[in-house]
C-alpha positions as CSV (number, residue, x, y, z in Angstrom):
1,M,139.5,93.3,75.9
2,L,141.3,92.8,72.6
3,T,145.0,92.1,72.0
4,H,146.9,94.3,69.6
5,E,146.8,91.5,67.0
6,E,143.0,91.0,67.3
7,F,142.5,94.8,66.9
8,A,144.8,94.7,63.8
9,S,142.6,91.9,62.4
10,L,139.5,94.0,63.1
11,L,141.0,96.9,61.3
12,A,142.0,94.7,58.4
13,V,138.4,93.5,57.9
14,G,137.2,97.1,58.3
15,D,139.6,98.3,55.6
16,S,138.9,95.6,53.0
17,P,136.6,96.9,50.2
18,V,133.3,95.2,49.8
19,N,133.8,94.2,46.2
20,N,137.4,93.0,46.5
21,R,139.1,90.0,48.2
22,P,138.2,89.7,51.8
23,A,140.9,90.3,54.5
24,V,142.6,87.1,55.6
25,I,143.0,87.0,59.3
26,P,143.9,84.1,61.7
27,P,140.9,81.8,62.3
28,E,141.1,82.2,66.1
29,H,140.8,86.0,65.6
30,S,137.7,85.7,63.4
31,A,136.1,83.3,65.8
32,R,136.7,85.5,68.8
33,L,135.7,88.7,67.0
34,I,132.5,87.1,65.8
35,A,131.7,85.8,69.3
36,L,132.2,89.3,70.6
37,G,129.8,90.7,68.0
38,Y,132.4,92.9,66.3
39,M,132.1,91.1,63.0
40,A,129.9,88.6,61.2
41,D,130.4,86.0,58.5
42,I,128.1,86.9,55.7
43,A,128.0,84.6,52.7
44,G,131.6,83.5,53.5
45,K,133.0,87.0,53.9
46,L,133.8,88.7,57.2
47,R,132.1,92.1,57.6
48,L,132.1,94.5,60.5
49,T,129.0,95.0,62.6
50,T,128.0,98.3,64.1
51,P,129.6,97.3,67.5
52,G,132.8,96.5,65.5
53,R,132.8,100.0,64.0
54,F,132.3,101.5,67.4
55,R,135.2,99.4,68.7
56,I,137.5,100.7,66.0
57,A,136.3,104.3,66.8
58,A,137.2,103.7,70.4
59,G,140.8,103.1,69.3
60,I,143.6,101.0,70.9
61,T,143.6,102.7,74.3
62,T,141.4,99.9,75.8
63,L,143.4,97.0,74.5
64,A,144.9,94.1,76.6
65,S,148.6,93.7,76.7
């Protein structure tokens, strides 16, 4: 389960355009979200994975407090 802050970081990465500056999120969030498979570090930039897109689509109803 993600915290509200981790979910916000996931959204920030998902909302950042591919050709612009990447979203800046706390390193502990990126490490956890990468470990969960929701994002990947590709050439030094964070990008959503398909599971990350599905997690965003699921919304915030399944978040931890």
